[in-house]
TITISE-686149 format. One record per atom (N, C-alpha, C, CB): x, y, z; chain; residue number from 1; residue in one letter. Coordinates in steps of 0.1 Angstrom, whole numbers, m for minus. Glycine has a CB too. Example, Ala and Ser with C-alpha at 12.3 -4.5 7.8 and 13.67 -1.06 7.14 Angstrom:
# TITISE-686149
<<132 m57 78> A 1 a>;
<<123 m45 78> A 1 a>;
<<132 m33 78> A 1 a>;
<<113 m45 90> A 1 a>;
<<128 m22 71> A 2 s>;
<<137 m11 71> A 2 s>;
<<129 0 79> A 2 s>;
<<141 m6 57> A 2 s>;
END
This chain:
# TITISE-686149
<<86 182 m30> A 1 m>;
<<89 181 m16> A 1 m>;
<<104 185 m14> A 1 m>;
<<87 166 m10> A 1 m>;
<<107 192 m4> A 2 h>;
<<120 196 m1> A 2 h>;
<<128 185 6> A 2 h>;
<<121 209 8> A 2 h>;
<<140 183 3> A 3 r>;
<<148 173 9> A 3 r>;
<<159 179 18> A 3 r>;
<<155 164 m2> A 3 r>;
<<163 172 28> A 4 v>;
<<173 176 37> A 4 v>;
<<186 175 29> A 4 v>;
<<173 168 50> A 4 v>;
<<194 185 28> A 5 v>;
<<207 185 21> A 5 v>;
<<216 176 29> A 5 v>;
<<213 199 20> A 5 v>;
<<222 166 22> A 6 g>;
<<231 156 27> A 6 g>;
<<224 145 35> A 6 g>;
<<240 163 36> A 6 g>;
<<210 145 36> A 7 g>;
<<203 135 43> A 7 g>;
<<199 124 34> A 7 g>;
<<191 141 50> A 7 g>;
<<192 114 40> A 8 k>;
<<187 103 32> A 8 k>;
<<177 108 22> A 8 k>;
<<181 92 41> A 8 k>;
<<175 101 11> A 9 d>;
<<165 105 1> A 9 d>;
<<151 105 6> A 9 d>;
<<166 95 m11> A 9 d>;
<<148 97 16> A 10 d>;
<<134 97 21> A 10 d>;
<<131 107 32> A 10 d>;
<<131 83 27> A 10 d>;
<<141 115 36> A 11 v>;
<<139 124 48> A 11 v>;
<<134 138 43> A 11 v>;
<<152 125 56> A 11 v>;
<<121 141 45> A 12 p>;
<<116 154 41> A 12 p>;
<<120 165 51> A 12 p>;
<<101 154 38> A 12 p>;
<<119 177 47> A 13 v>;
<<121 188 57> A 13 v>;
<<109 188 66> A 13 v>;
<<121 202 49> A 13 v>;
<<111 191 79> A 14 a>;
<<101 192 89> A 14 a>;
<<89 201 85> A 14 a>;
<<107 196 103> A 14 a>;
<<77 196 88> A 15 g>;
<<66 204 85> A 15 g>;
<<59 201 71> A 15 g>;
<<69 218 86> A 15 g>;
<<65 193 63> A 16 t>;
<<59 189 50> A 16 t>;
<<51 176 51> A 16 t>;
<<70 188 39> A 16 t>;
<<41 175 42> A 17 w>;
<<33 163 42> A 17 w>;
<<39 152 34> A 17 w>;
<<19 167 37> A 17 w>;
<<37 140 38> A 18 h>;
<<42 128 31> A 18 h>;
<<31 118 31> A 18 h>;
<<55 123 38> A 18 h>;
<<30 110 20> A 19 p>;
<<19 100 19> A 19 p>;
<<19 90 31> A 19 p>;
<<21 93 7> A 19 p>;
<<30 88 38> A 20 v>;
<<30 78 49> A 20 v>;
<<21 83 60> A 20 v>;
<<45 77 55> A 20 v>;
<<18 96 60> A 21 l>;
<<9 102 70> A 21 l>;
<<m5 98 68> A 21 l>;
<<10 117 71> A 21 l>;
<<m8 94 55> A 22 a>;
<<m22 89 52> A 22 a>;
<<m24 74 53> A 22 a>;
<<m25 93 37> A 22 a>;
<<m13 67 56> A 23 a>;
<<m13 52 57> A 23 a>;
<<m20 49 71> A 23 a>;
<<1 46 56> A 23 a>;
<<m29 40 70> A 24 v>;
<<m36 35 82> A 24 v>;
<<m33 20 83> A 24 v>;
<<m52 37 81> A 24 v>;
<<m28 16 95> A 25 e>;
<<m25 1 97> A 25 e>;
<<m38 m6 100> A 25 e>;
<<m15 m1 108> A 25 e>;
<<m42 m14 90> A 26 v>;
<<m55 m20 91> A 26 v>;
<<m54 m34 98> A 26 v>;
<<m62 m22 77> A 26 v>;
<<m43 m40 97> A 27 s>;
<<m40 m52 105> A 27 s>;
<<m24 m52 107> A 27 s>;
<<m45 m65 98> A 27 s>;
<<m19 m62 114> A 28 t>;
<<m5 m62 117> A 28 t>;
<<3 m62 104> A 28 t>;
<<m2 m74 125> A 28 t>;
<<11 m52 102> A 29 a>;
<<21 m51 91> A 29 a>;
<<14 m49 77> A 29 a>;
<<30 m63 90> A 29 a>;
<<1 m44 78> A 30 v>;
<<m6 m41 65> A 30 v>;
<<m12 m27 66> A 30 v>;
<<m18 m51 63> A 30 v>;
<<m8 m18 57> A 31 w>;
<<m12 m4 57> A 31 w>;
<<m21 m1 45> A 31 w>;
<<0 6 58> A 31 w>;
<<m31 7 46> A 32 s>;
<<m40 11 36> A 32 s>;
<<m39 26 33> A 32 s>;
<<m55 6 39> A 32 s>;
<<m39 29 20> A 33 l>;
<<m40 44 16> A 33 l>;
<<m53 45 10> A 33 l>;
<<m28 48 7> A 33 l>;
<<m61 55 15> A 34 q>;
<<m75 57 10> A 34 q>;
<<m78 71 5> A 34 q>;
<<m85 53 21> A 34 q>;
<<m86 72 m5> A 35 d>;
<<m92 85 m9> A 35 d>;
<<m107 85 m6> A 35 d>;
<<m89 88 m24> A 35 d>;
<<m114 94 m11> A 36 q>;
<<m129 95 m8> A 36 q>;
<<m137 83 m13> A 36 q>;
<<m134 108 m13> A 36 q>;
<<m131 76 m23> A 37 f>;
<<m138 64 m29> A 37 f>;
<<m134 51 m23> A 37 f>;
<<m136 64 m44> A 37 f>;
<<m124 51 m14> A 38 g>;
<<m120 38 m8> A 38 g>;
<<m105 36 m9> A 38 g>;
<<m127 27 m14> A 38 g>;
<<m101 24 m8> A 39 e>;
<<m86 21 m8> A 39 e>;
<<m81 22 m22> A 39 e>;
<<m84 7 m3> A 39 e>;
<<m70 30 m23> A 40 y>;
<<m63 31 m36> A 40 y>;
<<m49 24 m36> A 40 y>;
<<m62 45 m41> A 40 y>;
<<m45 21 m24> A 41 g>;
<<m32 15 m23> A 41 g>;
<<m30 7 m10> A 41 g>;
<<m21 25 m23> A 41 g>;
<<m21 m3 m10> A 42 r>;
<<m19 m12 1> A 42 r>;
<<m4 m15 2> A 42 r>;
<<m28 m25 0> A 42 r>;
<<1 m15 14> A 43 v>;
<<15 m18 17> A 43 v>;
<<15 m30 27> A 43 v>;
<<24 m6 22> A 43 v>;
<<22 m40 24> A 44 e>;
<<23 m52 33> A 44 e>;
<<37 m55 35> A 44 e>;
<<15 m64 27> A 44 e>;
<<41 m57 48> A 45 l>;
<<54 m61 52> A 45 l>;
<<56 m76 50> A 45 l>;
<<58 m56 66> A 45 l>;
<<66 m80 42> A 46 r>;
<<68 m94 39> A 46 r>;
<<82 m98 42> A 46 r>;
<<64 m97 24> A 46 r>;
<<84 m111 45> A 47 r>;
<<97 m116 47> A 47 r>;
<<101 m122 34> A 47 r>;
<<98 m126 59> A 47 r>;
<<112 m118 28> A 48 t>;
<<117 m123 15> A 48 t>;
<<131 m129 17> A 48 t>;
<<117 m112 4> A 48 t>;
<<136 m135 6> A 49 v>;
<<150 m140 7> A 49 v>;
<<160 m129 8> A 49 v>;
<<153 m148 m6> A 49 v>;
<<156 m117 5> A 50 d>;
<<165 m105 6> A 50 d>;
<<163 m98 19> A 50 d>;
<<163 m95 m5> A 50 d>;
<<154 m103 28> A 51 g>;
<<151 m97 41> A 51 g>;
<<137 m91 40> A 51 g>;
<<161 m86 44> A 51 g>;
<<134 m83 50> A 52 l>;
<<121 m76 51> A 52 l>;
<<119 m67 39> A 52 l>;
<<119 m70 65> A 52 l>;
<<108 m67 33> A 53 r>;
<<104 m58 22> A 53 r>;
<<89 m55 23> A 53 r>;
<<108 m65 8> A 53 r>;
<<86 m43 17> A 54 y>;
<<72 m38 17> A 54 y>;
<<67 m41 3> A 54 y>;
<<72 m23 21> A 54 y>;
<<56 m49 2> A 55 r>;
<<49 m51 m11> A 55 r>;
<<40 m40 m13> A 55 r>;
<<42 m65 m10> A 55 r>;
<<41 m33 m25> A 56 c>;
<<33 m21 m28> A 56 c>;
<<23 m24 m39> A 56 c>;
<<42 m10 m32> A 56 c>;
<<10 m22 m36> A 57 e>;
<<m1 m23 m46> A 57 e>;
<<m8 m10 m48> A 57 e>;
<<m11 m34 m41> A 57 e>;
<<m11 m8 m61> A 58 h>;
<<m20 3 m64> A 58 h>;
<<m32 m2 m71> A 58 h>;
<<m13 14 m74> A 58 h>;
<<m44 0 m65> A 59 r>;
<<m57 m5 m71> A 59 r>;
<<m56 m20 m73> A 59 r>;
<<m60 2 m84> A 59 r>;
<<m50 m27 m63> A 60 g>;
<<m49 m42 m64> A 60 g>;
<<m39 m48 m73> A 60 g>;
<<m62 m47 m68> A 60 g>;
<<m31 m39 m79> A 61 e>;
<<m20 m44 m88> A 61 e>;
<<m6 m41 m82> A 61 e>;
<<m21 m37 m102> A 61 e>;
<<2 m52 m82> A 62 l>;
<<16 m50 m76> A 62 l>;
<<23 m40 m85> A 62 l>;
<<23 m64 m76> A 62 l>;
<<29 m30 m78> A 63 i>;
<<37 m20 m86> A 63 i>;
<<52 m21 m82> A 63 i>;
<<32 m6 m83> A 63 i>;
<<55 m29 m71> A 64 g>;
<<69 m30 m68> A 64 g>;
<<71 m33 m53> A 64 g>;
<<77 m18 m71> A 64 g>;
<<84 m34 m49> A 65 w>;
<<88 m37 m35> A 65 w>;
<<96 m25 m30> A 65 w>;
<<95 m50 m34> A 65 w>;
<<95 m22 m17> A 66 a>;
<<103 m11 m11> A 66 a>;
<<110 m16 1> A 66 a>;
<<93 1 m8> A 66 a>;
<<120 m9 5> A 67 t>;
<<128 m13 17> A 67 t>;
<<123 m5 29> A 67 t>;
<<143 m10 15> A 67 t>;
<<115 5 27> A 68 t>;
<<109 13 38> A 68 t>;
<<94 15 36> A 68 t>;
<<117 26 41> A 68 t>;
<<87 17 47> A 69 l>;
<<73 20 46> A 69 l>;
<<71 34 39> A 69 l>;
<<66 20 60> A 69 l>;
<<80 43 42> A 70 r>;
<<79 57 36> A 70 r>;
<<80 56 21> A 70 r>;
<<90 66 42> A 70 r>;
<<90 48 16> A 71 r>;
<<92 47 2> A 71 r>;
<<80 40 m5> A 71 r>;
<<105 39 m1> A 71 r>;
<<75 30 2> A 72 g>;
<<64 23 m4> A 72 g>;
<<51 32 m5> A 72 g>;
<<60 11 5> A 72 g>;
<<48 39 5> A 73 c>;
<<37 49 5> A 73 c>;
<<39 59 m6> A 73 c>;
<<35 55 18> A 73 c>;
<<52 64 m7> A 74 s>;
<<55 74 m17> A 74 s>;
<<53 69 m31> A 74 s>;
<<69 79 m16> A 74 s>;
<<57 56 m34> A 75 e>;
<<55 50 m47> A 75 e>;
<<41 48 m51> A 75 e>;
<<63 37 m48> A 75 e>;
<<33 44 m41> A 76 i>;
<<19 42 m43> A 76 i>;
<<12 55 m46> A 76 i>;
<<12 35 m31> A 76 i>;
<<15 65 m38> A 77 h>;
<<9 78 m40> A 77 h>;
<<12 84 m54> A 77 h>;
<<13 88 m29> A 77 h>;
<<25 82 m58> A 78 g>;
<<29 86 m71> A 78 g>;
<<21 79 m82> A 78 g>;
<<44 83 m73> A 78 g>;
<<18 66 m81> A 79 a>;
<<10 59 m91> A 79 a>;
<<m4 65 m90> A 79 a>;
<<10 44 m88> A 79 a>;
<<m9 68 m78> A 80 y>;
<<m23 74 m77> A 80 y>;
<<m24 87 m84> A 80 y>;
<<m26 75 m62> A 80 y>;
<<m14 95 m83> A 81 l>;
<<m14 108 m89> A 81 l>;
<<m13 107 m105> A 81 l>;
<<m2 117 m84> A 81 l>;
<<m4 98 m109> A 82 r>;
<<m2 96 m124> A 82 r>;
<<m15 90 m130> A 82 r>;
<<9 86 m126> A 82 r>;
<<m23 83 m122> A 83 a>;
<<m36 77 m127> A 83 a>;
<<m46 88 m130> A 83 a>;
<<m42 67 m117> A 83 a>;
<<m44 100 m125> A 84 h>;
<<m53 111 m127> A 84 h>;
<<m48 121 m138> A 84 h>;
<<m54 119 m114> A 84 h>;
<<m37 117 m145> A 85 g>;
<<m32 125 m156> A 85 g>;
<<m39 122 m169> A 85 g>;
<<m17 122 m157> A 85 g>;
<<m33 128 m180> A 86 p>;
<<m40 126 m193> A 86 p>;
<<m40 112 m198> A 86 p>;
<<m33 135 m202> A 86 p>;
<<m32 103 m194> A 87 g>;
<<m32 90 m198> A 87 g>;
<<m23 88 m211> A 87 g>;
<<m46 85 m201> A 87 g>;
<<m23 76 m216> A 88 e>;
<<m15 73 m228> A 88 e>;
<<m21 79 m241> A 88 e>;
<<m13 58 m230> A 88 e>;
<<m13 82 m250> A 89 h>;
<<m18 88 m263> A 89 h>;
<<m24 77 m271> A 89 h>;
<<m6 94 m271> A 89 h>;
<<m37 79 m275> A 90 r>;
<<m44 68 m282> A 90 r>;
<<m44 70 m297> A 90 r>;
<<m58 68 m277> A 90 r>;
<<m36 79 m302> A 91 g>;
<<m35 82 m316> A 91 g>;
<<m44 93 m320> A 91 g>;
<<m39 70 m324> A 91 g>;
<<m43 98 m332> A 92 y>;
<<m51 109 m337> A 92 y>;
<<m64 104 m343> A 92 y>;
<<m43 117 m347> A 92 y>;
<<m75 111 m342> A 93 p>;
<<m87 107 m348> A 93 p>;
<<m87 107 m363> A 93 p>;
<<m99 115 m343> A 93 p>;
<<m94 98 m370> A 94 d>;
<<m95 98 m384> A 94 d>;
<<m105 108 m389> A 94 d>;
<<m100 83 m389> A 94 d>;
<<m100 119 m395> A 95 l>;
<<m108 130 m400> A 95 l>;
<<m110 129 m415> A 95 l>;
<<m101 143 m396> A 95 l>;
<<m107 118 m421> A 96 s>;
<<m109 117 m435> A 96 s>;
<<m121 108 m437> A 96 s>;
<<m97 111 m442> A 96 s>;
<<m129 111 m448> A 97 g>;
<<m140 103 m451> A 97 g>;
<<m153 106 m444> A 97 g>;
<<m137 88 m449> A 97 g>;
<<m161 95 m442> A 98 s>;
<<m175 97 m437> A 98 s>;
<<m176 100 m422> A 98 s>;
<<m183 85 m440> A 98 s>;
<<m165 98 m415> A 99 s>;
<<m166 101 m400> A 99 s>;
<<m165 115 m397> A 99 s>;
<<m154 93 m393> A 99 s>;
<<m162 123 m407> A 100 r>;
<<m161 138 m405> A 100 r>;
<<m174 144 m405> A 100 r>;
<<m152 144 m416> A 100 r>;
<<m176 154 m396> A 101 i>;
<<m189 161 m394> A 101 i>;
<<m189 172 m404> A 101 i>;
<<m191 166 m379> A 101 i>;
<<m200 173 m412> A 102 t>;
<<m201 185 m422> A 102 t>;
<<m214 192 m419> A 102 t>;
<<m200 180 m436> A 102 t>;
<<m215 204 m423> A 103 h>;
<<m227 212 m421> A 103 h>;
<<m233 216 m434> A 103 h>;
<<m225 224 m412> A 103 h>;
END
């Protein structure tokens, strides 16, 4: 995403898409991000000792807190995209011994 030079980190160039555009307010101060299979993220505005903060969940798991709705949606969408990647390395297969296929 292109950023405005000298602007806030959350301010995209006009005309670009941002995950906040996919957020639907399902109840007061609660936003849902959905894909074709259902909700993949949720942002809830909460009052904390540090002031108002946005609680960010990906697939029902807390991933952090944000100070703006835009940042919260961006973090959730980033987690959503990473979940579609190759995943963690599970080690190399054991090619020695009887597990090896021979012809």
